[in-house]
C-alpha positions in Angstrom: 138.6 164.1 74.2 139.4 167.1 76.3 140.8 166.6 79.3 138.2 168.4 81.2 135.6 166.7 79.8 137.1 163.3 80.2 137.2 164.2 83.7 134.0 165.3 83.9 132.3 162.3 82.5 134.3 160.3 85.4 132.7 162.5 87.6 129.6 161.6 86.0 129.9 158.1 85.9 131.0 157.8 89.8 128.2 159.9 91.0 125.7 156.9 88.8 127.2 154.3 90.2 127.1 155.4 94.2 123.8 154.7 95.7 124.0 155.6 99.3 123.0 152.9 101.6 119.9 153.3 103.2 119.4 153.5 106.8 117.5 150.4 108.7 115.3 153.2 109.8 114.3 154.2 106.7 113.2 151.0 105.4 111.1 150.1 108.4 109.4 153.8 107.7 109.2 152.4 103.9 107.8 148.7 104.9 105.3 150.6 107.1 104.5 152.6 104.4 103.7 149.8 101.8 101.9 148.0 104.7 99.4 150.3 105.6 98.7 150.8 101.4 97.5 146.9 102.1 94.1 147.9 103.8 90.9 147.9 101.8 92.6 147.2 99.0 91.0 144.2 96.2 93.4 141.8 95.8 95.9 142.2 93.1 96.4 146.1 94.8 97.3 144.2 98.8 99.6 141.6 97.1 101.5 144.4 95.5 101.9 146.4 98.6 103.0 143.4 100.4 105.5 142.8 98.4 107.1 146.2 98.7 106.8 146.3 102.2 108.6 142.6 102.1 111.2 144.3 99.6 111.4 147.9 101.9 112.2 145.3 105.1 114.7 143.4 103.2 116.5 146.5 102.6 116.1 147.2 105.8 118.0 143.9 106.9 121.3 144.8 105.1 121.0 148.4 106.1 122.8 150.7 109.0 121.1 150.2 111.7 121.2 148.1 115.0 121.1 144.4 114.9 117.6 144.9 116.7 116.4 146.6 113.9 117.8 144.5 111.3 115.7 141.5 113.6 112.8 143.7 113.5 112.8 144.3 109.5 113.4 140.0 109.0 110.9 139.5 111.4 108.1 141.9 109.6 109.1 140.3 106.2 108.1 137.2 107.6 104.8 138.1 108.8 104.2 139.9 105.6 105.1 136.4 103.4 103.2 133.8 106.2 100.1 136.0 105.6 100.6 135.5 102.3 100.9 131.6 101.9 104.6 131.9 101.3 106.1 129.8 103.8 109.7 128.9 102.7 109.9 132.7 102.5 108.6 133.4 105.5 110.8 130.9 107.2 113.8 131.5 105.1 113.2 135.5 107.0 112.5 134.2 110.1 115.8 132.3 110.1 117.6 135.1 109.4 116.3 137.3 112.2 117.4 134.7 114.5 120.5 134.4 113.9 121.5 138.1 114.2 122.7 139.2 117.8 120.2 138.8 121.0 118.2 140.8 121.2 114.0 141.1 121.2 113.6 140.6 117.7 115.9 138.3 117.1 114.3 136.2 119.9 110.7 136.6 118.6 111.8 135.9 114.7 113.2 132.2 116.4 110.1 131.8 118.0 108.0 132.4 115.2 110.2 130.6 112.8 110.2 127.1 115.4 106.2 127.4 115.7 105.9 127.3 111.6 108.3 124.1 111.3 106.7 122.7 114.3 103.6 122.6 112.6 104.9 121.2 109.9 106.3 118.3 111.3 109.8 119.6 111.2 111.0 118.6 114.1 114.8 118.9 114.0 114.6 122.2 112.2 112.0 123.4 114.9 114.2 122.7 117.7 118.0 124.0 116.3 115.6 127.3 115.5 114.1 127.6 119.4 117.6 126.6 120.9 118.7 130.1 119.5 116.1 131.6 122.2 116.9 129.5 124.4 120.3 130.4 125.4 121.3 131.9 128.5 120.8 135.4 129.0 117.3 135.3 126.8 114.8 137.0 128.6 112.1 134.6 130.1 109.5 135.7 127.9 111.0 134.5 125.4 113.6 131.7 126.3 110.5 129.6 128.9 108.3 129.9 125.8 110.9 129.0 123.7 111.4 125.7 125.9 107.8 124.6 126.4 107.8 123.7 122.3 111.2 122.2 122.4 109.8 119.8 125.4 106.5 119.6 123.4 108.9 118.4 120.2 111.3 115.9 122.2 108.1 114.5 123.7 107.1 113.7 119.8 110.5 112.5 118.7 110.5 109.8 122.0 112.4 111.5 123.9 110.1 111.9 126.6 112.6 112.1 130.0 114.0 115.0 127.9 110.5 116.9 127.7 109.3 116.5 131.4 113.0 117.9 132.3 112.6 120.9 130.4 108.9 121.2 131.2 109.8 120.6 135.3 112.4 123.7 134.6 109.9 126.0 133.7 107.2 125.1 135.8 108.9 125.3 139.0 111.6 128.0 138.5 109.7 130.1 135.6 109.0 133.7 135.7 106.2 133.8 133.7 102.7 132.4 135.3 100.8 131.6 132.4 104.0 129.8 130.6 104.7 128.0 134.3 100.9 126.8 134.2 101.3 125.2 130.9 104.6 123.6 131.8 102.8 122.1 134.8 100.0 121.2 132.5 102.4 119.2 129.9 104.4 118.0 132.9 101.2 116.1 134.0 99.4 115.0 131.4 102.4 113.1 130.2 102.8 111.3 134.1 99.1 110.8 133.2 99.7 109.0 129.9 102.4 106.8 131.6 99.9 105.5 133.8 101.3 107.5 137.3 98.0 109.2 138.0 99.6 110.0 141.8 102.5 111.6 140.1 100.0 114.0 138.0 97.7 114.8 141.0 100.8 115.9 142.7 102.0 118.2 139.8 98.6 119.4 139.9 98.6 120.5 143.7 102.5 121.6 143.1 101.1 123.7 140.6 98.1 125.3 142.5 100.6 125.7 145.5 103.3 127.5 143.2 100.5 130.1 141.8 98.0 130.7 144.1 99.8 133.9 144.8 99.5 135.4 141.6 95.9 133.8 141.2 94.9 135.9 143.8 96.2 139.2 142.7 93.2 141.6 141.8 94.9 142.3 137.8 94.3 141.2 135.0 97.3 138.5 135.0 95.5 137.1 138.1 92.2 136.8 136.6 93.3 135.2 133.9 95.6 132.7 135.7 92.3 132.1 138.0 90.2 131.3 135.1 92.8 128.6 133.6 93.4 127.2 136.7 89.8 126.9 137.0 89.7 125.4 133.4 92.6 123.0 133.9 93.1 120.3 131.2 95.5 118.2 133.8 92.3 118.8 136.8 89.7 117.2 134.1 91.8 114.4 132.6 92.6 113.2 136.1 88.8 113.2 137.5 88.0 111.5 134.0 90.8 109.0 134.8 90.0 108.4 138.2 86.1 107.4 137.2 87.7 105.2 134.7 89.4 103.4 137.4 86.8 103.2 139.6 84.4 101.8 136.8 86.5 99.2 136.1 86.7 98.2 139.3 83.0 98.1 140.0 82.9 96.1 137.3 85.5 93.2 138.7 83.4 92.8 141.6 
């Protein structure tokens, strides 16, 4: 074969083997296009578009882009798989996103994966992934819900003191009012379960005191917090326990 022909063949083979790596942003655009195709489609076509979107987002996870963009790809792929009842695949995507460098989408991945694992009773795994959203420097809007879920898991595992410590920390020092309210509720309910009605009542009083300023705001947040305080599960449970004790005392006379 002539030298020029060999050179031409080598260049052709080199060009065929070189595929430019897709950027993460390009993959995100493709993934969103496939998600859009899922709308109003018959089941077969909808699932085909779902898997097309998952493949696109997976390509974005390994593509050229920022850590937050890659975490977004993992989160979106996980969402799609979870919605398609492909739980193990969804958990793998959320775990991949959560393991990336700290960013909003990596924290969202950790919360989503932690909730899925918790719902399936896989508590130890859930605790591990939720810790990724609880590290120092993680914004409160992610760290505080993660702490709440960790507390619930620890309580279910019999580590009630550790659970109460997490809830107390979020309730007293947290920055997200609705999450703080839930922390107060969980903390107080555990005290009530332990028979400490006075302690539970003290937690309820502290809750109303600490959240009063926000609940008085003429904002959507203030309105929602007021509604939640009025329907407090802890207050209802305390009233029920008080009535129960009174009834028992009356019967004992």
